[in-house]
N, C-alpha and C positions, 0 to 999 in steps of 0.2 A: 321492388317495382321495376319492370322492364318495359321501356317504351317500344312501340312497334313501328312499322313502316307507315309512311304518310301517303302512299299511293297503292295501286293494285299490283304493281310489278316487282318492286324491290323487296329484298329479303334482309331482315335485321338479325344479326347473330349476337348472342350474348355469351361472354366467357364466364363460367361459374368459378367461384373461388374453390369449391370442393365438388367432388363427384356426388351424384344423387343416386341413392339406393332406396327404393320404395316399392310398395305394392300398389298404392293409389296415388294419383296426381290430381290436383284440383287447380283449375285455372280460373281466376277471379278478375273479370274486367273491372277496372277502377274508374275509367273516364270514357264517356261516350264521344263518338266522332262528332265534331262540330257540324259536319255536313248532313248528319241525320242517319247515316248508315254505319254499320260496323260488321266486320267479319273476322273470323279467327281460323287459321289453318295451322295445325300443330302435327308434327310427325314424332311418334314415340315408338321406340323399339324396346322390347323386353325379352326375358328368357323364362323358360318354364321353371317352376320352383316347387320342390317337394317340402312339405311341412308336417312334422310330428310335434304336437304341442301337448303339454301337461299343465294343468292349473292347480296351484297349491294355495290352500286357504290360510296358511300360517299355523295349522295344527296337523298337517299331513306330510308324508314323505314317501319316497320309493327306496326300497332296499335291493341292491344288486348283490346276490350271494354267489360266491365262487364255487366251482366244482370241487376244489380241494380246500383244506383248512387255511393254507398260507398261499398268498399270491405275492411272489417276489419278482420284481421287475427292475431292469436296468434302463428301460425306455418306456415312457408314457406319453400319450397324446390324448388330451381331453378338450373337446370343443362343445360349445353351446351358445344359444342366444337366450336372453331373458328380458323381461320388463316388469317393473314393480312400482307401486306407489309408496312402499315403505323403504326407509333408508337403512334398515338393518335386517339381516336374516342370513342363515347358512344355506348356500346352494349345494355343496356336497362336502362329505367328510369321510375319511377312512383312517384306521389306525391299526397298529400291531403291538404285540406284547413286548417287543424289544424297544419300544419307545418311538418307532416310526409313526409318522402321521402326515396327512395332507388335508388341508381345509381351505375351501374357498367360500368367502362370506362377504356380504354387504355390511359395511360399517360406516354410518353417517354419510350415506350416499356414495361411498367409494368402495372399490372392490379390493379385498385383501386376500393374499395367498400366504398361508402358513405351511411350512414344510420342514420336516426333520427326517434325516436318513440315519436310522440305526443307532440311536443313543438312548439307552434305557433310563438314564438319570434325567428326568424331564426338567427338574428345577435347578440343578447345579450346572448343567451343561451350557456351553456357549455355541452349540451347534445348531440351534434353532434359527431358521431363516424366515424373514417376514418382509413382504414386498406389497406396496399399495399402488394401484393405478386407477385412473378414471375419476370422475367427479359428477355430481348431480345425476347419478344413475337411477334415482327414484322418480324419474320424470314421465313415467308411463310410455316411454319409447323403447324400442328394441335395441339391445346392445349385444355385440358379439364378443365372445371370449375364446381364446385359444391358449392352451398350456402345452408346451413341448418340453419334455425332459429327456436328456441323454446323460446317464451317469450323474455327475454333479452340475452339469450345465443346464440351465433352465431359460426358456424364452416365454415370457408372459405378455400376452397381447390383449388389449381391450380397445375395441373400436379403432384399430389400426395404430394405436400407440403401443409400442413394444419396449419392454425392459428386459435386458439380458443380465443374468446374474448367475453366480455359482453358489451352491449350497455349502454350508459350513460343515465341519466334522470330517471324518475320515471315510465314511461308508459311501459306496457308489450305488447301492440298490435300495429300493423302497419295498418294505415288507408289510403287507396289509393282511390282517387276519379276518377270515370269514366273509366280510361284506363291505360294500361301499353304500353310504346313504346319501340320497339326493333330496333336496328340499328341506332338510333339517336333520337334527340329531334326535332320533325317536325316543331314546331313554335318557332323560336328564340324569346327571351324576354318574355317567359311564366312566370307568377308570381311565385316567390320563386325559380326560377332555374337560372343557369348560362348559358350563350351562349357558347356551346361547339361544337367541331368538330364532325361530324357524322362519323360512322364506315365505313371503306372501306375494304371489304374482304368478307369472307364466314363464315356463322354460320351453324352448323350442330346439329341435334337432340336437339332442343331447347324445354325444358319442364318447364312449370310454374305450380307448385302444381299439377303435374300429367297430365296437358293439353299439347298436342303436338302442339305448336304454328305453326310451319312450315307446318305440315300436314293440319291444318285448313286453312292456307293460300292457299296451293296448291289446296284444294277442294273448295276454294272460299266461305267459310262459312261466315255468316253475322257478326260473332264476330270479324272478322279480317278486318281491313281497310288498304289498301296499299297506301303508299305515295311514288311517284317517281317510278323508274324502279327497281323492285325486280324480279330477275330470280331465278329459282329453279334448277340450276346446277352451279357448282363452276368452273368458267373460270380460266384456267391456263395461267398466263401471261408469255410470253417467255423471262424471265429475267435470265441471266446466271451470277452468281457472281463468283469471283475468290478469292482465299486465298493466301496471301504471307506468307509463313511459316518461312523462315529463315531470320535472320538479316545479313547474309553474302553472300548468293547465290541467293535469290529470286529476280527476276525482270521480267518484261514484256516489250518487244520491239514491237511497232506498227509503221507501215509506215505512212507517211503523204504526202501531196502534197507540194513540196518545192517551195519557192520563190513567194508564193501568198502574195499579199499586205494585210497584216493583219494576224490575228491568231484567231482561235476559237477552244477551247478545253473544254470539260465538263466531269465530272464523279462524282460518289458518293463513299464515303469511310466510314468505321467504324473501330475503333481500341480502345484498352485500353492503348496503349503506348503514352507517352507524346511527343516523338520525332520520326521523320522518314521522309525519302524522298518520296514524292508523285509523282512528275513529273520532268523530265529533258529533255530539247530539246535544240539543238544548232540552233539558228536562222540563216537564210540565209543572205547574203549580209553584213557579219560582224556585224550583229545586236547584237551579243553576245549570251552567254548561258542564258536560262531562267530556273529557278528552282522554284518549289512549294513544300514546306515542312512544317512539324509540328515542332515547338520548344516550349517546355513548354506548350503544349496543344493549342498553338495559330498558326493560319494559316498565312504563309508568302509567298509572291511572290517576287522573286529577279531576276533582269536583271543586269548582270555584263558586263561592256564594258571597254576596255583598255583605250579609249580616253575620256570617260565621267564618271561622277559620277554614282555610281550604283543606280538603281531604285528599291525601296522597298515599298511593300504594305502589311499591316498586318490586319487580321480580326479575330474576334471571340475569345472566351476563353473557356477553358476546353472542347476542342473538342475531347478529349480522353475518352469520357463518354460511349463508346460502341454503340452509336446511329448512324444511317445513316446521313451523312451530304453531301450536294451537293456542288460542286465547279464548277463555270463557269468562264472561262478566255476568254476575248474578247479584241482584239487589232485592231486598224484601224489607219493607218498612224502613228502619233506621240502619240496616246493616248491608254492606256491600262486600262482595268477595271477588277476587281476581285470581284465576287459576291458569297456570302456564303449563303447556304440554301434558294436560290431563293428570297432573301430579297433585292430587288433593292434599297430600301430606305437607306440601310446601306452599299451599295457597295463601295469599295475603288477604287480610280482613281489615275492615275499618267500620266505624260507626259515625253516623251523622246526627245532628240535633233534630232536623226536620225530616219528614218522610220523603222517600224517593219515588217519583212518578215518571213513567216513561214519556219520551217525546214523540213527535210525529214525523221527524226527519232524521236520517242517519247518513252522515257524510263519511265515506271511506277514502283514505289516501290523500285527501286534500280538500280545498275549498274552491268554489267557483272564482273565476278571475275577477269578477266585479265585487269590489270590497263593500258595496252598498248593502249587500245581503248580510244582515246582522245575524242570520240564523247559523252562520259558520264562521268561526274564528280559528286561525292557525298561528300559534305562537312559535312554531318551529317550521323547518322546511317540509315540503310535501314529500310523500312516500314514493319511492321508486322500487318496484318489486312486484311480486305476484300475491294474489289472494285466491282462496277457494273455500267452499263449504261454509258460506255465510248464512247464519241463522239469526233471525230477529223474532223475539217473543216465541222462541222454540219452534219457529216455522222456517223451513229452508227457502231460500230465495233463488228462483230460477233466473240465472244470468242470461240465458238465451232470450228471455222475454225483454230484458234490458236492451239487448242488441236489436230486437225488433221494434223497440220504441214503445212497448206497451206497459213497461214497468220502470218507474224511477227516471233518472236522467244520468248522463255521464259525459265526460270530455276526455279525449286523447287516451283512450283505453284500447287494449288489444284483448278482445273477448274470445274465449275458447282457445287460449294460448298462454302458456307461461314462457315468456321470452328471456328467461335468465340465462346467462352465459358464464361459464367459468373462464375468466380471462387469465387465470394462472395455469391453465392446462391447454396446450403445453406451456411449461414454465419458461418464459423468456428472460427471467432474471439470470444473469450469468455469474460464474465464479462463486457459486454458493449463496448468492443473494436470496433473501427470503421474500416471497411474493405475497402481497395482499392486494385487495381490490375493492373498488366501489362498483356501482351499477354500470358506469360508463367507461372505466379505465382500470388499469392495474398499477401497483406501486412496488418498488423494489427497495428493501432494506439492506443496505450495503455495509452495515456495521460489522467490524471484525473480519471483513473479507479481503482487505488490501486493495479494493477497487471502489470506484465511484461512478457517478453518472446515473441517468434515468434507469438504465438496465444493468448497472454494475459492470459496465463494459471497460471503463478506462482505469488503467492501473494508477495507484497513488504514487508509485515509485518510478524512478528513472531506470533506463535500460542498462546502464553501465556506470562504473565509477567515473569514467571520463565525463559523462553528463553531469554528475554531481560536482566535479571539478569546475565545469563550465559555469555552474551556478555560484561559484565562490566558496564552496564548502571546504572544510579542513578535514584532516584524517579522522577516521572513526568508523564505527559499525553502521552500515546502511543496509537497507533492503534494495536489491536490484531485481528487476523483472525483465529478463532478457528478451522475451517475446511480447512485451508490452501488453496489449489487450488480448493476446492469444490465450490458449488454455492452460499454459504452465503458470504456476503461482510464483510469488516473489521468493527470493532466496537471500538469507542474511549473510553478508560478507563483511570483511574489513577492507576499507579503502585507504590505501597509503598515499596521501596527496601531499607529498613533500618534495617531489622532483618532477621533471618533465614527463617521465614515465610513471603513469598512475597505476600502481599495482593493486590488483584485486586478490584477496586471500580468502580461501575457503578451508576451514579446519576440518579435521576428521577426528575419530574417536581415539587415536593412538599416535601422537606425534613425538612421544618421548623415546629414549633409547631403551630397547627391550632385549634382555639376555635370553639366550636359548641354550638348553642342554637336553641331551637324551633324545634327539630327533634323528630318525633314520628313514630309509626308504619304506619300511613297513609301517612305521608310526611317524609320519611326517608332521612337522610343526606348521600350522596354518594360522593366519590372522587375517580377518576380513575387516575392511575399513568402511565406516559409515559417515556420510558427510551431512547428515540432517537435511537431505534433499533427495529428490528423485534423480534417477539416471538421466531422464529427459531434461531436467533443469540444468544439470551440470553440462550435458552435451550442448545445450543452447548457449551457455556461458562461454564454453571453450570455443565453440564455432565462431562466435562473434568477436573473439579476442584476436589480436595480432600474434601474440606469443604466449605460451603457457609452459610451466615447468613444475616438476616436483623433484626435490632432492632425495636421492636414494643412497643410504650409507650402510655398509656391511663391514663390521669389525669381526675379525676372525683370529682364532688360534687353533691350528689344525682343524679347520673347518673350511672345506672347499666351496667355491661359489658356482661357477659356470662350467668347470672342467675345460677340456680342449674344445675347439670349434666343432670337432667331429664326434665328441663324446656326449654322453647323457649329462645334462646339467644337474647339479646338486641343489640348486635353488632357482626359483623363478617367481615372476609376478604376473598377476592377471590384470588386464586393463578394462577399458570401457565396455567393449563388446563381449566380455567374458572370455577373451582370448588369452592364451598362455604366451608370454613373451620371454625370450631367452637372452636378451641383451640387458646390460646394466647401465646405470647412470653415467653419462658422458660418452656413450657409444651410440651407434646408429641402429635402427631397426634392421633385422635380418642378419646381423653380425653378432655372433655369440662371443662378445668381448666386453671388457670394461674400458674405462677412460684411459688407463695406462696402456692398454693394448693398442689403441689408436695413436697414442703419443709415443709408443715404443719405450716406455719407462717403467715397465713392470719389474718386480724384484727378481723374477726368474724369466729370462727372455724366451723360455720354451713355452710359457703360458701367456695368456692374454688378460689375466686378472692377478692382482697381488695375492689374493687369498688362495688361488689355485696352486701357489707354490707350496702350500701345506706346511708352513713353518711352525715351529714351537712358540715363537714369540708373536705378540699381538701385531697385527697390521690391519689395513682396511682398504676397501674400494669405495670411493665416493664420487658421485657425479650427478648431473642433472638429466632427468628424463624429460625431453622437450618435444617429442613427436606428438602433436596435438590429437591426432586421430586415435592414439592409444590411451590417452589420459582420460580420467584420473585412474590411479592405482586403486584397485578394489580388493586385492588379496595378495599376500606373500606366502610362499611355501619354502621351507628349509628342510633338507633331508640329511645333512652331514654334520651332526653335533652329538654323536653318541659313541665316538671312539675315546680311547684313553686321552685325557688332557684336552679333549676337543670341546670347544666352546665358541659361540657366536653371539653377536649383538647387532641388531639392525635398527634402523630409523628411517621412516618414510615421512618426509616433510609435508606440510600443507600444500594444497594446490594454489599456485600463484600465476596470475595472468596479467598482462598489461595491453593497453590499446583497445580501441573500439573500431573495428573495421568499417562500421556503418556511419558513425557520427560525422566523420569528415568525408564520406563517400559522396562524390559530386560529379556532375557533368556540365559542360558548357555547350549551349546551343547557339550556333553561329548564323544559321539561316532560318527563315520562317518555314521553309519546307522540310526542315530536318526534325526528326523525332526518334525516340527509342520505343520499341514495342516489346511487350511482355505478355505472358499468358493471361487469359481472361480472369478478371477479378471476381471471385465467387464470394458474394456477401449478401445472401438473400434477405436476412432479417436484421443484420447488424453490420455496419461498415464504418470504419474510421480511416482517415487519410491524414498524414502529417508530413511536413517537409519544411525546409528552409529555402528561400529563393533570394536572389538579388538581380536587378535588371535596371536598364535605362529606357526600356521600351514603354510605350503608353498602354499597350494591351497585349494579350497573348494567352493561349490555353496551356495551363500547366499539365493537365491530365484529363483523359477522356476514355470512356468505355461505353460501347453501344450494345443494345439488344435489338429485338425485333421492334418493340415500341419503347421499352425502358432504356434509360441512359443515366450516366453519372458524369459530371464535368466540374472541374475547378479551374478558374481563370482569373486573370487580372483584367477587368473590364474597362478600367480607366486608371489614370495615375494614382487615384485615391480610393479605388474600390476593388475589393476581391469578392467574387461571386461563386457560390456553390449551387449548382443546378442538379436536380435529380427528378426522375419520373419512374414510379413503380406501377404505372397503369392507371392512376387517378388524375393524370395531368401534371405538367411540370411544376415543381416547387423550387423557388429561388431564395437563398439566404445571402444577403449582401452586407458586408461590413465596410463602412466608410471611415477613412482615416483623415484626421485633421491636417496631416502633412503628407506630401507625396511619398508613395511607396516605390517609385522608380528612381530612387536616389543612390543606387548602386551600393546599398547597405543590405546586410542580411536581415530578412524578416521571416517570422515563423507563422505557419498556417496549419490549422487543424480543423478538418471538416469531419462531421460525424452524422450518421443517420441510423436510427433505430425505430422500433415500432411506436415509440411515444413522441419523438421529436426529431427535427433536423436542426443542426447547429453549425456555426462557423465561428472560429476564433482566429484573430490575427494579432500577433504580438501580445501586448497586454491591453489591447482595446476591449471595450465591452463585448461580450459574446452575443451573437445574434442567434436567437432560438425561435423556431417555428414549431408549433404543436402539430402532431400528425393527426389526421382524421380518425375518429373512433371506428368507423366502418370503411369498407372498400378494400382494394388490393393492397397487399403489404409486402409481397415478396419481390425483391429486385432480381430480375432475370436478365443477365447479360450473356452475350455469346461471341462478341468480336474480341479481337486482341485489345490489350490495354495500351493506349498510346500515351507516352510521357513526353512533354515538351512540344506537342503538336496534335494534329487531328488526322483522321483517316482521309479527309478531303485535302490535306496538305495546305490548308488555309488557317489563318489566325494562329500561326505557330508562335512559340515563345522564344524570345531572344534574351539570353542571360544564363544564369547558373541555378541549378537545383541540386540540393544535397540532402542527405539523411532522409530519404523517402521511405516511409513505412505505410503498409496497408494491412490493417487488422493485426498489427504487431509484427508482421513479416517484413523483412528487410529486402529491398530491391537493390541489386548491385549495379548501380548506374555506371560506375567506372569500367567494369568489365564489358558491359554491353556497348559503351561508347567507343571502346578500342576498335571495334569492327563496323562502326556506323558512320557513313559520310556526313559531314556537316556538324558532327558532335565530337567534342574532345573530352577525355577524362580529366577530372580535377577542375579546380577553380581557384585562382590566386586571389590575394587581397583580403585576408582575414583580419588584419590589424585595423583596417578602416572601420570595421564594425566592432571589434572586440578589444581594441587597444585601451579602452577605458577600464578594462578589468585589471590592468597592471597598475598597481597603486604605489604611493609613496616614492615617486621618482623612478619606478621601474620602467623599462623600455620594452615595447612590444617588438618581437622578432618574428618575421614571417617564416612559415614552414609549409611544405607541400600539403601536408594533411593537418593543417591547423596553425597554431601560433604558440609562442612561449614568451615568458616575461624574463628579461635580463635584469637582475637585481644588483648588478655590480656596483653601481653608484648610489644604491639605496641603503639606508640603515636597517631595512627589513630584509626578510628572505622568504622562501617558500614559492610555490608556483605562481602566486599573484603578488609577491612582495608585500604580504600582509602579516607574516609571522614575525613577532617581535624578537629581537636579539637582546638579551638582558643578562645581567650578572650581579652577584652579591659582592659588595665591597666591605672591607673592614677598615678600621681607622687608619691603618698604615698603607692601604692599597692605593696604587696609582697606576694609571695608564697614560703614557706620553706618546703622542704621535708627532714625529719629527718631520717638519717640512725641509726640503732640500735647501741648503744655504745659497741664496742668489749671489752670483759673482759680482755684479755691480755694487752690491751693498758693502762687500768686504773691501773693494777697491775705492769706490767713490760713492758716497752716500747720495749724491745728487743725481747720479745716473740711474735711469729707469732700468728695471729688470728686463732680462731677455724674455723672449716668448716662451721658452720652455719652462720658465718659472713665473709665468703670468699669474698663477693662482696665489703666489705669495704676496701680491699687492692687491688688496681688496678695497673696492669702493662700496661693497655691500657685505652684510652678514645675514645668512639664513641659518639659524640655529634652532634645532628641535630635539627634545629629549623628554623622557618621562623618568620620574624618580619616586621612591617610596622610602621613608626613613622615620625614625622616632627621635632623632638627635639634632640638636641645634646648640651652638652654631656648627655649620658644616660648609665645606667648600665643594661645590658640585662640578664646576667647569672653569677652566682657566686657559686663556689664549694670550701668548706674549709675542713680542716682535724683537728684532735686533736693535730697535731704537728705544728699548725699555718701556714701550707702551704695552698695555694689556687690557684685556676684557675678562672680568671675573663674575661668575654667578654664584652667590652664596646664600645660605640661610643665616640670618642674624640670630642672636641668642634667644629672642622671643619668637622665632619661627617665621619671621617675615622674609619674603624673597627679595633679594637685592641684585641688581645688575649694575656693575661698577666699571666705568671706563676710565682709564688713565691715558690721557692724550698729551702730546707735546704742546699743542696749541691751547687747548681749553683746560688743561689740568685734569683734576679728578671730577668726574661726573657720576652722581649716584642716583639711581632710580629704584625706589622701594615700592614693593607691592605689599601693602599692609592690610589686606582684606582678611587675614586670619593666620593661624598657625599652620604652616605647611608641613611641620614635622609631626604629623598626626596619624602616622601609620596608614595613610591612604595614598593611592597612586595618583600623582598629579602630572599633567602634561603641560610642558612649557614650550612656547614658540617665540623666538626673538627675531625680528626682521628689521634690518636697517639698510636703507638705500639712500645715499646722499645725506640729506638733512633730516630725514624722517625716521624716527625709531618707533616701532610698534612692539608691545609686549603683550602676549596672550597667555593666560593660565587657565587650563581646563576649558579650552574652546571659548573663553570669554575675554573680550578686550579689556585689559586692566590699565593700560597706559599708552598714550600716544604723545610723542615729543618731537619738536623741531629744534635743531641746533645747527651751528655753523658746519659747513661741509667738511667732512674729515675722511681720511683714508688710513687704513691699517697698512703700514709699509713694512715689507720684508718680514712676514710672519715667520716666527722661529719654531714654535711648537704649540700643541694643544694638549692639555692635561685634564684627565678625569680623576677626581679624588685628590689625594695629598700631593702637593707640589714640593719637589726636593730642592729646587733652586728658588729660594724665597727672599732673596736679598732686596729686591725692588718692590716688595709688596707694601701696601699701606697697612696701618695697624689693624683695621677691621678684617681685611683679607688675611693678614698674617695670623690673627687670632683664630679665624675659621680654619686656616690651614693647619694650625696646631692640632685641631681635632680631626682633620681629614674628613672623610665621609664614611659613615656606616649605614648601610641599607642596600637598596637595589636601584640600579640605573638601567634604562631600557632604551633601545633604538635611538642612539645619539647620532645626530646628523649635523655636520658643519659644512655648508655649501655642498660640494660633491664628495666630501670625505665622511666616512663612517668609522670613527676610531675604535669604538667598542666592538663592532663587527670584525674589524681588521685584527684586533687583539685576540678574539675568540676563534676566528675562522682561518686567519692567515698569519699567525704570529712569526713564522720563519721567513715570510716574504715581504710583508708590509713593514714600513719604517716605524715600528711601534715597540715600545719598551714597557714591560709589565713588572711592577714591584709589589711585593706583598701577596696576600691571599686573594685570588680572583676565582670565583665559582660561578659557572653558568647556571642560571635559574630562570624562573618565569615570574616577573613582577606581578602579572595579573593573577597568577595562582596564589601568590603570597598574600595578595589583598583579600582572598577568600578565606584565609586562615583565621582561626579564632585568636584575636590579639587581646581579648579582654583580660587574659591572665597576665599580661605583661604591662598593662597600663600603669600599674603602681608598684610593680616588683622589678628590681634591678639586679642584674647578676653581680656577684662579688667581684667579677673581673671587669665590670663595666665602669670606666672612669667618669662616665657622664651621668650616672644615677645620683640624683640629688634630693635632699629632703626639702629644700627651699629653692624655687626657681630663680629667685632674685640673688641668692648667694650660692653659686654652683659648687664652690670648693671649700669655703671657709669652715663651714660646719663639719664637713667630713674630716678636715685636718684636726680641728679641735677635739672631736669626739674619739678619734681613732689613733692619735699620735702615740700614746703610751703603749697601746696594744701592738701597734705596728713595729715600734722599736724593739720590743721583746721578740716578736716573730722574726725580725731581721737578724737579730743576734743568733737565735737558734739555727736559722737557715744557714748563716755563714759558717757556724761551727760544723754542721753536718757536711757542708760542701767541702771544707778542708779535709775532713776525715776520709771522704770517699773519692776525692778528685783523681788520685792516681789510678784508681780502678776503673772509673767511669768516663774518663775524659775521651777515650777513643770511641766508646759507644755513643756518647752524646754527640760527638762530631759527626759520626756516620748518620745518626738519626736526624740531625739537623739538615744535613745535605739531602737526605732522602725526602724529608718533609718539604724543603724548598722546591725540589724538582717536581714533586707531585702537585704543588700548588699551581705551577705554570702549565701543566699538561691540560689540553682542552678536552672536555667531555670524559674525563677519567676520575671524577670525584665520586666518593661513596654516596649512595642514595640517602643515607641518614643525615647528610649535611643539610640538604634542602629541607627535609622533614623537620629537623630540629629548628631551622629558621622559622618554619611555619608555626611551631609551638612557642617560639620566643623570638621576636624580631630583633632583640638585642644580642644576637648570637655572637659569642667570642670563643676562639679556641684557647688552648692552654697557654699559647704565647701571650694572650691578653693579660695574664697575671703579671707578667713583667711590665706591661704598659702601665698598669695602675701603680705599681711600685715605683717605676721610673718617674711618673708624674708627681707622686707624693714626695 
């Protein structure tokens, strides 16, 4: 509907969504002028049009016969227009004896092009090409088709929608024998073809390679042979469709002849909706109401009677496919039949007890809005779709009479029009999302695409490993999507998140060392590398990184590498742009050298690579390829490994990159008139904008882009509001998110604004997303033409004061820092990241500011890793101990009453903050022990029944014992202990639960001497219980031990040569958390023969073992002593060296064999062979 002017002078212009191409225009006034007069002035311009039309009745065709037997073409151009009521039919077909063929046909209302170039084996070949375009092409409207082929490249166009593709196979030419057929395949069962339905409809202006086929047929030229009845005018079939528009008000009421013995109703429908009422009629003679409806895309007929069981027939599936489907309902006496799509073989039948008599009223599509009309009941939603060819009592109903008001009644219908639209054409589901639709909208199924959102626009994955680190993730395999919502898909990489530099690793198909023999210039050795990703994905990953590298290693024996700088190289590698590179790892581009050439350290100073010295012995050239524009390595070529004794081995490492150039890319806007400008933001149907900001201003525009009428803008409109405004021609739309707290708090906040054909949305931090549904009709293309303004507006008003970083538009990264370097009033970068992200440093880690981000300093934390969250843990045996020595305070040695100096302030504690985790199966055990120079101590032990005890020995209060008796903690599970004492208050927490809280007289630990984990070597001042626990030491796993600012376990494992720490016995780094996942069921009742704590009775840990085994053990000891004396002279030196090597290997950090930890997982009571001596010594 287009409103006109309200006076006699003004002119009203209306902008169409699409161009209009028609032969006839009809202007329908809908509303009369209130003043009683109306006038219409329209200017229409057109062009002359020549039309040659042929009408095919479904049993006819035209054959175009060639002058020679074979028509072989490298180029073909075929154009035509057609219209049809049928959804299936062949428009043209041609084939050759070598297997070539080309076929254009309607299939289910879509146009399909089948083509094969020169493959004789029709069934086994993969060279057949099949492309489908268009939808709802059986709508009785003209549709244009253009097919252009040049060799293997084909352009297929239907109604201005074009698909470009290449044919499969090796051939470039199309060989057609004898003839081309138009309108159908005249002889079913023709060799190499399928039996298909002929075309029923009209074809206009049919041209094949410049030949007007219909003109030749009209002039009865001998090249054209006519099969069946082909006429040269397009007959208009008097079919009047109707459209049911509304789900609440649309219906059609048609009269019938009542009380006829039986029933006969038929009609055709098409819809996208799964549910809807098609027909309701109340049968005469109390036969009950009859309903025909769609539910879940399945057709159902239902007769409901009060005195009988309901009669139900269901037919078909997925009938909401937009195609025309015919429904026939026939009843006679006690039998009723439902036939779908004229398929009598699959018709449904049912019988009723009473006879069926026709009613006098038939409601199609729905019921009247007034529910008082008991003649129509609708148990399901109303029908939205089209109907045609309605017959009642075998009589057709003229729907034009309904429109004129002389037949039946209706509401909210469109008569003489089927208003169905295919909202999935064009397909606006992105990234491979599957489109489905209803009558009013479309839906996108994003499963298995890696994307989400209404149109599958948003990537599920972060754009870099740096972003995963920012979320607190640990090392592992992740998918990264370097261009976000852009066309490139996600890429699986390994993120090494263990240090400040977050490394991204991409593996290829051959990262091992590969030997080469027999290669020369005539038969070079080549190896291509595949990264399980496209070249564009890798290029995006590399471009966004700060630094990338690949290690290149070349081992050689009489196998030269690069030759002299002026000579032809014997080996080279190919990079990203398929360019040959003549430099090796460690060198620079453009220099035919290796790393040793730059360092002037080659074996032969006459050459610039070690291998070029051509020595008989093995040597190598190894270095890093780090010029990003050349990476990754895609191929290596070797040509000098075919001489006598010549051999080479190469290795190209994985692609490794670190840094995200965009994540911390920021700009600071210092004046309201300052802004950054970028090229126009092109996002006609889909747009997303994301960035971080921080400010203290109350308002300001983050981003703006203008068109003639359209615009897009994101701004902070008040301290608690962010607004996203957009206009695509239908009037401004605003999405606003309100925050409960001010957003101008100088902290980083995240904003993501998105617009697509279905909705407009705005997300701020983790606040609820604001979503506005887009109108179903109207303008939908966002057309912008000005520059993109960031941090301000074109009017230089309402500018933004603050920082913006990591700005992305449709996945593309805008380099704010580079543009800010040359813009007045804007500075690159933005300081103050710790104020927002300092809380990401855990467990006492300290946030450290950096120019492009922040880092966590874990020096005083018992944890490590980029966020101080990675546990530091180790396996202890019964004799293992770690002792952290505090420096001896001078005043203590000279005068006990003198306070310690400031440098030893930590040795006098008015508080204890102790935290650690442990896992063990043994009790009693000594976990932690702290002593002072005044013979005071604090001990944490497990008693023999597994209870946790904290024992203080103090000079004033004597021995204080605090027992946590809530269970057996020696149960092979990881427990977390936190002990806090400040002044008089002591708090003990186990597994995050408060177990004990105690107040006692104020105490101080004076002059702390040492802290010990595990077995204490100096045990003279221990009370009996602690001494007994110390006898057993600790066997199990300790993790993340913290005492105030000291981390003794971390010091022993990470800095044993620097920290004041002493390690005795076996100490193996491990993960307590991973050990907890191990299957410990096998060790709950089984004890190792070397385990001195395996007992048959928990109440008598040793007595039974001595009684039962004393005789056997005595005999064993005698035999062992005899053997030892016999071989002592020979083995003494060997045993001594073995013992020394064993002890040194135990204290090395991170050098333990992998099977040590795995054996602990299999049996938590792990003991090495030294434990045999422990058991014997104890007995």
